[in-house]
C-alpha positions, 0 to 999 in steps of 0.5 A: 348926787355928785354935788353932795359927794363933792361937798362932803369931801370938801368938808372932810378936807377942811376938817382935816386941815383944821387939825393942823396949823402952819406957824409963819414965824417958824417953818414947822407944822403945829399939831393942835391940842385943845385943853379941857381944863381951860380955854387955852390951846396948846401946840406941840412945836418942834422948836421948843427945847426939852421941858417946854411946850408951845402955847398961844396967848398966855399971860407973861407972868402966869404962863409958866412957873419961875424959880424966882417966884418962890422968894415972893411973899405971895402969888404973882398977879397975872398980867392981861398981855397975850404972849405966844411961844415956848413955856415950861411944862406943868410942874417945871420951873424956869431957872435963872439960866432960862431953862425949865427944870424940876423943883427939888 
């Protein structure tokens, strides 16, 4: 009986630990949020500036909106690269100064 209780406790600890991920590049704890809209994982990261969220494995051209994209004749093709870092939140755009802003 004790063995089952121990295994159950161990599973619970593993489950709780799986909700938190440690980023070795920056000494902060990231809380995991799974998106139901796609297969990407978004993390809340204390080091991102206001208006940005931490994302893993995003296309460098399609991971966020950019103000310079408005001058293009059509949509920008997505690259197959995998970039992890801070990206502008939905409905925000990165301006020429590198800040995420709302489009007027």
